[in-house]
C-alpha positions in Angstrom: -1.4 2.0 49.6 -1.6 3.1 46.0 1.3 5.6 46.2 3.5 2.9 47.6 2.5 0.5 44.8 3.1 3.1 42.0 6.4 4.1 43.5 7.5 0.5 43.6 6.2 -0.1 40.0 8.1 3.0 38.8 11.3 1.9 40.6 11.2 -1.7 39.3 9.7 -0.9 35.8 12.8 -2.0 33.8 12.9 -5.4 35.6 9.2 -5.9 35.0 9.0 -4.8 31.4 12.3 -6.3 30.1 11.1 -10.0 30.1 7.9 -9.0 28.3 9.8 -7.0 25.7 12.2 -9.8 25.2 9.4 -12.3 24.7 7.6 -10.1 22.2 10.8 -9.5 20.4 11.6 -13.3 20.1 8.1 -14.0 18.9 8.2 -11.2 16.3 11.7 -12.3 15.1 10.5 -15.8 14.5 7.3 -14.7 12.8 9.3 -12.5 10.5 11.6 -15.4 9.6 8.6 -17.7 8.9 6.6 -15.3 6.8 9.3 -13.2 5.0 10.9 -14.1 1.7 14.6 -14.6 2.2 15.4 -15.0 -1.5 17.8 -12.3 -2.7 18.0 -12.2 -6.5 21.4 -12.3 -8.2 22.8 -9.0 -9.3 25.9 -8.7 -11.4 28.9 -7.1 -9.7 29.8 -3.5 -10.3 32.9 -4.6 -12.2 30.9 -6.9 -14.5 28.4 -4.1 -15.2 31.2 -1.7 -15.9 32.8 -4.2 -18.4 29.5 -4.6 -20.2 29.0 -0.9 -20.4 32.5 -0.4 -21.8 31.9 -3.1 -24.4 28.7 -1.4 -25.4 30.5 2.0 -25.7 33.2 0.3 -27.9 30.5 -1.1 -30.2 29.0 2.4 -30.5 32.3 3.9 -31.4 32.7 1.7 -34.5 30.3 3.0 -37.1 30.2 -0.3 -39.1 29.1 -2.4 -36.1 26.0 -0.4 -35.2 23.0 -2.6 -34.7 19.8 -1.9 -36.6 17.4 0.1 -34.5 14.0 -1.6 -34.3 10.9 -0.8 -32.4 10.5 -4.1 -30.7 7.3 -3.6 -28.8 4.0 -2.3 -30.0 2.5 -0.1 -27.3 -1.0 -0.2 -28.7 -1.3 -4.0 -28.6 0.1 -4.6 -25.1 -3.2 -4.1 -23.2 -6.0 -4.8 -25.7 -9.3 -6.2 -24.5 -10.3 -9.6 -26.1 -13.2 -8.0 -28.0 -10.8 -5.6 -29.8 -8.2 -8.2 -30.8 
């Protein structure tokens, strides 16, 4: 009896497992849609980035338009405990 059962199960395995796999796939797809963050942040296009880079290079070529170099962040004060500040 068991060999006949296992032979039938092996023969019809795709017909048996396909509905279960489809059901699990649909459930997983919907769970992913509910829990995932669909927000994609805006990025400038490659052309806009290239134009900005070319403008920066043009600024650097002219010696009279060089911006003053300043150290804008103090590394030592970024993560100081309240007792030390």
